[in-house]
C-alpha positions as CSV (number, residue, x, y, z in Angstrom):
1,M,63.9,150.4,-44.4
2,S,62.9,150.7,-39.9
3,N,65.1,152.4,-37.9
4,L,66.6,149.2,-36.4
5,S,68.9,151.8,-34.6
6,A,65.8,152.7,-32.5
7,Q,65.0,149.1,-30.3
8,P,61.4,148.7,-28.1
9,F,64.0,147.5,-25.6
10,I,66.3,148.9,-22.3
11,R,68.0,146.7,-20.3
12,Q,67.5,147.7,-16.4
13,Q,70.6,148.5,-15.7
14,D,70.9,151.2,-18.5
15,L,67.4,152.7,-17.8
16,P,67.9,156.6,-17.2
17,S,67.5,157.4,-13.3
18,E,64.9,160.0,-13.6
19,A,62.7,157.9,-15.7
20,V,59.3,156.2,-14.2
21,P,58.0,153.4,-16.6
22,I,54.6,152.5,-17.1
23,V,53.1,149.7,-15.5
24,V,51.6,147.5,-18.1
25,D,49.1,144.9,-16.3
26,V,47.9,141.8,-18.6
27,V,44.6,139.7,-17.3
28,T,42.2,137.8,-18.2
29,A,38.5,137.8,-17.8
30,D,39.2,134.4,-15.4
31,D,41.2,136.4,-13.4
32,W,39.7,139.7,-13.3
33,E,37.3,140.0,-10.3
34,R,40.3,139.7,-8.5
35,Y,42.8,142.2,-10.2
36,A,39.5,144.4,-9.2
37,G,39.6,143.7,-6.5
38,S,43.5,144.5,-5.8
39,L,42.9,148.1,-7.5
40,P,42.3,151.6,-5.5
41,E,37.8,152.6,-5.4
42,A,38.6,155.2,-7.8
43,Q,40.0,152.6,-11.2
44,R,38.0,150.3,-10.2
45,V,35.3,152.1,-10.7
46,F,36.5,153.8,-14.3
47,A,37.9,150.2,-15.0
48,Q,34.0,149.0,-14.9
49,A,32.2,152.5,-16.1
50,R,34.4,151.6,-19.5
51,N,33.2,147.6,-19.3
52,F,37.0,146.3,-18.4
53,K,36.7,143.1,-18.5
54,G,39.5,140.9,-19.6
55,E,38.7,140.2,-22.8
56,G,41.2,139.4,-25.4
57,G,42.5,142.1,-26.9
58,Q,40.6,145.1,-24.5
59,R,42.9,147.8,-23.5
60,L,42.3,150.2,-21.2
61,R,44.9,154.0,-19.9
62,L,44.0,153.6,-16.0
63,P,44.7,157.1,-14.4
64,E,46.1,158.2,-11.1
65,A,44.2,161.0,-8.5
66,D,46.6,163.4,-10.3
67,G,45.5,162.8,-13.3
68,R,48.2,160.7,-14.6
69,V,48.3,157.2,-16.8
70,R,50.8,154.9,-15.1
71,R,49.6,151.7,-15.5
72,I,48.1,150.1,-18.6
73,L,45.5,147.1,-18.6
74,L,45.4,144.3,-21.6
75,G,43.0,141.7,-21.7
76,L,44.5,138.9,-23.3
77,G,41.4,136.6,-24.1
78,E,40.9,132.8,-24.7
79,D,43.0,132.5,-27.9
80,K,45.6,130.6,-27.2
81,T,47.0,130.5,-31.0
82,I,47.6,134.9,-30.4
83,G,48.4,134.6,-26.7
84,E,51.2,136.6,-26.0
85,M,51.1,138.2,-28.8
86,R,48.6,140.3,-27.8
87,L,51.5,142.2,-26.1
88,G,51.8,143.7,-30.1
89,S,48.6,144.3,-30.1
90,L,49.2,147.3,-27.1
91,S,52.6,148.5,-28.0
92,A,51.2,149.0,-32.3
93,T,49.0,151.7,-30.1
94,L,51.4,153.3,-27.7
95,T,53.8,156.6,-27.8
96,A,57.1,156.5,-27.6
97,G,58.2,156.2,-24.1
98,Y,59.4,153.8,-21.6
99,Y,56.8,150.9,-20.6
100,Q,57.8,147.8,-17.9
101,F,55.4,144.6,-17.9
102,G,53.3,144.4,-14.4
103,Q,51.6,141.6,-13.3
104,L,51.4,138.3,-15.9
105,P,48.8,135.5,-15.8
106,S,49.9,132.4,-14.9
107,G,51.3,130.4,-17.9
108,V,52.3,133.7,-19.8
109,D,55.7,132.8,-20.9
110,A,57.7,137.1,-20.3
111,R,60.3,136.3,-22.6
112,L,57.6,135.5,-25.6
113,A,55.2,138.1,-24.8
114,A,58.4,140.7,-24.6
115,I,58.7,139.2,-28.4
116,G,55.8,139.6,-29.2
117,W,55.6,143.5,-28.1
118,G,58.6,144.0,-30.4
119,M,56.9,142.9,-33.2
120,G,54.0,144.9,-32.9
121,T,55.9,148.4,-32.9
122,Y,57.2,147.4,-36.0
123,R,58.0,150.3,-39.4
124,F,58.6,150.3,-41.8
125,D,59.7,154.1,-43.3
126,R,61.8,154.5,-45.1
127,Y,59.7,156.3,-47.6
128,L,58.4,158.3,-45.1
129,T,59.3,161.8,-44.0
130,E,58.0,161.8,-40.8
131,K,58.9,158.8,-38.5
132,S,58.4,158.4,-34.3
133,D,60.4,156.2,-31.4
134,P,58.1,153.1,-30.7
135,P,57.6,152.7,-27.3
136,I,60.6,150.9,-25.5
137,L,59.9,147.9,-22.6
138,V,62.5,147.6,-20.1
139,L,63.8,144.2,-19.8
140,S,64.7,142.2,-16.4
141,D,65.6,139.0,-17.4
142,D,69.5,139.1,-18.2
143,A,69.3,135.6,-19.0
144,A,66.7,136.4,-21.9
145,E,67.9,139.8,-23.3
146,T,70.0,138.5,-26.0
147,E,67.6,136.4,-27.5
148,I,64.4,138.8,-27.2
149,I,66.4,141.0,-29.0
150,S,67.3,138.8,-31.5
151,S,64.1,138.1,-32.3
152,V,62.4,141.3,-32.6
153,A,65.3,142.5,-34.2
154,A,65.9,139.4,-37.1
155,T,62.0,140.1,-37.7
156,A,62.6,143.5,-38.5
157,L,65.4,142.3,-40.7
158,C,63.6,139.9,-42.4
159,R,60.1,142.2,-42.5
160,D,62.3,145.1,-44.1
161,L,64.3,142.9,-46.7
162,I,60.7,142.0,-47.8
163,N,59.1,145.7,-47.4
164,T,61.7,147.7,-49.6
165,P,60.8,148.2,-52.9
166,A,62.2,145.5,-56.2
167,G,63.7,149.3,-57.0
168,D,66.6,149.2,-53.9
169,M,66.0,145.6,-53.4
170,G,67.7,144.0,-56.9
171,P,70.3,141.0,-57.0
172,A,73.2,144.1,-56.1
173,A,70.9,145.2,-52.7
174,L,70.6,141.2,-51.6
175,E,74.0,140.5,-51.7
176,K,74.6,143.9,-50.0
177,A,72.2,142.7,-47.0
178,G,73.6,139.7,-46.9
179,R,77.3,141.0,-46.7
180,D,76.3,143.5,-44.4
181,L,75.3,140.8,-41.6
182,A,78.5,138.5,-42.8
183,K,80.0,141.9,-41.4
184,Q,77.8,142.2,-38.4
185,F,79.1,138.6,-36.5
186,D,82.3,138.5,-37.9
187,A,81.7,135.5,-40.8
188,D,82.9,134.6,-44.2
189,V,81.1,135.7,-47.5
190,T,81.7,135.0,-51.0
191,S,79.7,135.5,-54.0
192,I,79.5,134.2,-57.7
193,I,77.7,136.9,-60.3
194,G,76.6,136.4,-64.0
195,E,78.4,134.6,-66.6
196,D,80.8,132.6,-63.8
197,L,77.4,131.2,-62.8
198,L,78.2,129.2,-66.3
199,T,81.6,129.0,-65.2
200,E,80.8,127.4,-62.0
201,N,78.5,125.6,-63.1
202,Y,74.9,127.0,-61.3
203,P,73.4,127.1,-64.7
204,M,69.4,127.1,-63.3
205,I,70.6,130.3,-61.4
206,H,72.2,132.1,-64.4
207,A,69.0,131.2,-67.1
208,V,66.3,132.8,-64.9
209,G,68.1,135.8,-63.7
210,R,70.1,136.8,-67.2
211,A,67.4,138.9,-68.8
212,A,67.5,141.3,-65.8
213,H,69.6,144.2,-66.1
214,E,71.1,143.3,-63.0
215,P,73.1,140.1,-63.2
216,P,71.9,136.5,-60.9
217,R,73.9,135.6,-57.7
218,L,75.2,132.7,-55.4
219,V,75.6,134.8,-52.9
220,E,77.6,131.6,-49.8
221,I,77.6,132.9,-45.8
222,E,80.1,130.3,-43.7
223,W,80.0,131.2,-40.0
224,G,81.3,129.2,-36.8
225,D,83.0,126.0,-35.5
226,P,83.8,123.8,-37.7
227,S,83.6,120.9,-35.7
228,H,79.9,121.8,-34.9
229,P,77.1,120.2,-36.6
230,R,77.3,121.8,-40.3
231,L,73.7,123.1,-40.8
232,A,73.0,124.5,-44.5
233,V,70.0,127.4,-44.5
234,V,69.1,128.2,-48.3
235,G,66.8,131.2,-49.6
236,K,64.8,132.0,-53.0
237,G,66.0,135.1,-53.5
238,I,64.1,136.8,-56.6
239,T,63.6,140.1,-55.8
240,F,60.7,140.9,-58.3
241,D,59.0,138.1,-60.3
242,T,57.5,139.3,-63.6
243,G,56.2,135.9,-64.2
244,G,58.9,135.7,-66.9
245,V,57.3,135.1,-70.6
246,N,54.6,133.0,-68.9
247,M,54.1,136.8,-67.2
248,K,51.8,137.4,-64.3
249,S,48.7,139.5,-64.9
250,A,48.5,143.0,-62.7
251,S,47.7,141.9,-59.8
252,G,49.5,138.9,-59.5
253,A,52.9,140.8,-60.5
254,R,51.2,143.8,-57.6
255,I,54.1,142.3,-54.8
256,M,55.8,140.4,-56.5
257,K,58.9,142.6,-54.0
258,K,58.0,140.2,-52.2
259,D,59.9,137.0,-53.6
260,M,63.6,137.8,-52.3
261,G,61.4,135.9,-48.9
262,G,62.6,133.5,-48.2
263,A,66.1,134.6,-48.5
264,A,65.4,137.7,-46.1
265,H,63.9,134.2,-44.4
266,A,67.2,132.7,-44.3
267,L,68.8,135.3,-43.6
268,A,66.6,136.0,-40.3
269,L,67.4,132.1,-38.9
270,S,71.1,133.4,-39.9
271,H,70.9,136.0,-37.4
272,M,69.4,135.1,-34.3
273,I,71.7,131.5,-34.8
274,M,74.7,134.2,-35.1
275,A,73.4,136.9,-32.5
276,N,73.0,133.6,-29.8
277,N,76.1,131.7,-30.7
278,L,74.5,128.6,-30.9
279,P,77.0,125.7,-31.5
280,V,76.5,125.3,-35.0
281,R,78.6,125.5,-38.7
282,L,76.0,127.9,-40.4
283,H,76.5,127.5,-44.4
284,C,73.7,130.2,-45.5
285,L,72.9,129.8,-49.4
286,L,71.3,132.7,-51.1
287,A,70.0,132.4,-55.1
288,I,69.8,135.6,-56.1
289,A,68.1,136.5,-59.5
290,E,65.2,139.1,-60.7
291,N,63.1,136.7,-63.6
292,A,62.9,139.6,-65.9
293,V,61.7,139.7,-69.5
294,S,64.4,140.4,-72.5
295,A,65.1,139.3,-75.5
296,N,67.1,136.8,-74.0
297,A,65.1,135.1,-71.6
298,Y,64.4,131.5,-70.9
299,R,61.0,130.2,-72.2
300,P,58.3,127.4,-72.1
301,G,60.0,124.2,-74.0
302,D,63.5,125.4,-73.5
303,I,65.6,122.4,-71.4
304,L,68.2,124.1,-68.8
305,S,70.7,122.0,-67.1
306,S,71.1,121.5,-63.6
307,R,74.1,121.6,-60.8
308,I,73.1,118.1,-60.2
309,G,73.0,116.9,-63.6
310,L,69.6,116.1,-64.7
311,T,67.9,117.8,-67.3
312,V,64.6,119.9,-66.9
313,E,62.0,121.0,-69.6
314,I,60.5,124.6,-68.6
315,D,56.9,123.8,-68.6
316,N,56.4,127.5,-67.2
317,T,58.5,130.4,-66.6
318,D,56.5,131.4,-64.0
319,A,57.9,128.3,-61.2
320,E,61.3,130.0,-61.9
321,G,61.3,129.6,-57.7
322,R,62.4,126.5,-58.0
323,L,65.0,126.6,-60.2
324,V,67.4,128.5,-58.7
325,L,66.7,127.0,-55.5
326,G,67.8,123.4,-57.5
327,D,71.8,124.6,-58.7
328,A,71.8,126.0,-54.8
329,L,70.2,122.6,-53.0
330,T,72.3,121.3,-54.6
331,K,75.8,123.3,-54.2
332,A,74.5,122.8,-49.9
333,T,74.9,118.7,-50.9
334,E,78.8,119.1,-51.8
335,D,79.2,120.5,-48.4
336,N,77.9,117.5,-46.1
337,P,75.6,119.1,-43.8
338,V,73.8,116.7,-41.9
339,F,70.5,118.9,-42.2
340,M,69.2,121.4,-45.0
341,I,66.5,124.1,-44.6
342,D,65.4,126.6,-47.6
343,F,62.1,128.9,-47.1
344,A,60.8,130.1,-50.2
345,T,57.8,132.2,-51.3
346,L,57.4,129.3,-53.6
347,T,53.4,128.1,-54.7
348,G,50.6,130.1,-54.5
349,A,48.7,126.6,-54.1
350,A,50.3,126.6,-50.3
351,R,48.3,129.6,-49.6
352,V,45.3,128.5,-51.4
353,A,45.4,125.1,-49.3
354,L,46.5,126.9,-46.1
355,G,46.2,130.8,-45.7
356,P,48.5,133.7,-45.8
357,H,49.9,132.9,-41.9
358,L,50.5,129.1,-41.2
359,P,53.4,127.9,-43.6
360,P,53.3,124.0,-45.2
361,M,56.3,122.2,-44.0
362,F,58.0,119.1,-46.3
363,C,60.5,117.4,-44.8
364,N,62.2,113.7,-46.5
365,R,63.1,112.7,-42.9
366,T,60.3,112.2,-40.4
367,A,62.1,112.0,-37.1
368,P,62.8,116.0,-37.2
369,I,58.9,117.2,-38.0
370,E,56.9,116.8,-34.9
371,A,59.4,118.5,-32.8
372,V,59.7,121.7,-35.3
373,T,55.7,122.0,-35.5
374,R,56.0,121.9,-31.7
375,H,58.1,124.8,-31.2
376,G,56.5,126.0,-33.3
377,T,53.2,126.2,-31.6
378,A,55.0,126.4,-28.5
379,Q,56.5,130.3,-29.8
380,L,52.8,130.8,-31.7
381,D,55.2,131.1,-34.6
382,P,53.1,127.8,-36.2
383,V,53.9,125.6,-39.0
384,W,52.2,122.2,-40.8
385,N,53.3,119.3,-42.0
386,M,52.5,118.5,-45.8
387,P,53.9,115.0,-47.7
388,L,56.0,114.7,-50.2
389,W,53.2,112.2,-51.7
390,Q,55.7,110.5,-54.1
391,P,53.6,109.0,-56.4
392,Y,52.6,112.7,-57.4
393,N,56.5,112.9,-58.8
394,A,54.9,111.3,-61.7
395,F,52.9,114.9,-62.8
396,L,56.9,116.6,-63.1
397,N,57.0,113.6,-66.0
398,S,58.9,115.2,-69.0
399,P,59.2,112.9,-72.3
400,I,62.5,114.9,-73.7
401,A,63.8,115.2,-70.4
402,A,64.7,114.6,-67.1
403,L,61.9,116.3,-65.0
404,K,59.6,119.2,-65.7
405,N,59.6,122.5,-63.5
406,S,55.9,122.6,-62.6
407,G,53.5,119.7,-62.5
408,G,50.1,121.3,-63.2
409,S,46.8,122.6,-61.3
410,F,47.1,119.5,-59.0
411,A,49.1,119.9,-56.2
412,G,51.2,122.4,-56.7
413,A,52.7,123.1,-53.6
414,V,54.0,119.0,-53.0
415,T,54.8,119.0,-56.6
416,A,57.3,122.1,-56.0
417,G,58.3,120.0,-53.0
418,L,59.4,117.5,-55.3
419,F,60.8,119.0,-57.8
420,L,63.0,120.4,-55.0
421,E,63.2,116.8,-53.2
422,R,65.5,115.8,-57.0
423,F,68.0,117.8,-56.0
424,V,68.7,117.5,-52.0
425,K,70.0,113.7,-52.5
426,D,70.0,112.0,-49.4
427,V,70.5,114.8,-47.6
428,P,68.3,115.4,-44.2
429,W,66.1,118.1,-45.6
430,M,63.4,120.3,-44.6
431,H,62.0,123.3,-47.1
432,F,59.4,125.3,-46.0
433,D,57.0,127.2,-48.4
434,T,55.8,130.5,-47.2
435,Y,53.6,133.4,-47.9
436,G,56.2,135.7,-46.2
437,W,53.6,138.6,-46.4
438,N,50.4,139.3,-43.5
439,P,47.6,140.9,-46.0
440,A,46.1,142.3,-42.9
441,P,47.2,143.6,-39.1
442,R,46.9,141.0,-36.5
443,P,48.3,141.0,-32.9
444,A,52.2,142.0,-33.2
445,H,52.0,141.4,-37.2
446,P,51.2,144.4,-39.1
447,K,50.7,144.6,-42.7
448,G,53.3,144.2,-45.2
449,G,56.5,141.7,-45.4
450,D,56.1,139.3,-42.8
451,M,58.7,136.5,-41.1
452,Y,56.5,132.9,-40.5
453,G,58.4,129.8,-39.3
454,V,61.6,131.1,-38.8
455,R,61.4,131.2,-34.8
456,A,60.0,127.4,-34.9
457,V,63.2,126.0,-36.5
458,Y,65.1,128.1,-34.3
459,A,63.8,126.8,-30.6
460,W,64.3,124.1,-32.5
461,L,67.6,124.3,-33.2
462,K,68.4,125.8,-29.6
463,S,66.9,123.1,-27.8
464,G,69.4,120.5,-30.1
465,G,67.5,119.6,-33.1
466,L,70.6,119.2,-34.9
467,N,71.8,116.1,-33.1
468,A,68.7,114.3,-33.1
469,R,68.0,111.5,-34.7
470,L,68.4,113.3,-38.1
471,S,68.4,110.2,-40.0
472,E,64.7,108.5,-39.7
């Protein structure tokens, strides 16, 4: 995995006395002329000769009279959907050393710029022989330091878990990741594994994972003051998805190591909640299995029972994530949370509708939708509300069971959300159908496993979201 001990930040008070950080000045096209006028003439001429104008993504190393570079310029541009994440495009190109922000344009959030910086330094180097230290940003705002560091660490954790191949991130390894996080924050953790899932009434988790060489499991993490509002965070942890008997094509299976991305997102959000000591009674549930093929694999046409008591006809064994989530969501409701959130790499239909970077959000209440969307926009971590369109429940009808696990070719993300809704009873609940993968590099988001929607949800929770009117 990436070297999490090599943090891309250092506190001002911890900076070695002999260190002289390189200053990073961020400028826009509108304020470039004014800024250029403050530069020594030689540097101004140098910048003009290289056609630097403060346009989005422009970078320039400004040499001093002795030839040394003590200042770097970054053009911010006008695209508000990228904004402070531009700092991640810069940090991704820099060598190891100390850096600090100098000028930031009016309206730029220094905390968010630092998060963008840290996200851009990420490298997944677990399997590389040559490793490099990240460029280190000096943090001077004590009030924001913990949140900046935890946001970047949670992002790295999520990316690391997704990027790790299934051969090294099977059910047992994913459980260990949950246990390691629990230990870090002195949380309680339990697990139910293999045949015990049947004894404890989690039949759908068991059915999905029983064909794999490592048994399926439900992992639960509990943390926080019991007097605080109880939040359930549920993650789909399919460590590899062959598609089951409805086997995927070669191209479809190629990056299915990422199908545990929902569990990675759940752990990342849990990390941020615990690191920042939010007033939340956290209940994190990871529904973990490998969807493999062997003689005892579940089949199309099978009827599964579920923890909630509904029977489910298997229309497609490649619609397995909603099955394991169904049992986990049911368990979460039994502990009376004030709110439930699940993350899942659930449907290709979501990617067809909204692409890889904008996760659809479904919610059975209207009140939290605007707030989470607003926080996502502010944090440059956008989400998009999609409808739980009740007439489409008809697509899930089965003549021989309570419902099917697939609604066919129409509105696949919606019908998947409607399937999950059957298992949440009347608890306020939000579902994210996340891709968990960045197909091409962009500012602060390298290619590979990636995290979507978590910082949006965290910002909402921090603002007191659980104390708002959640029943509407």
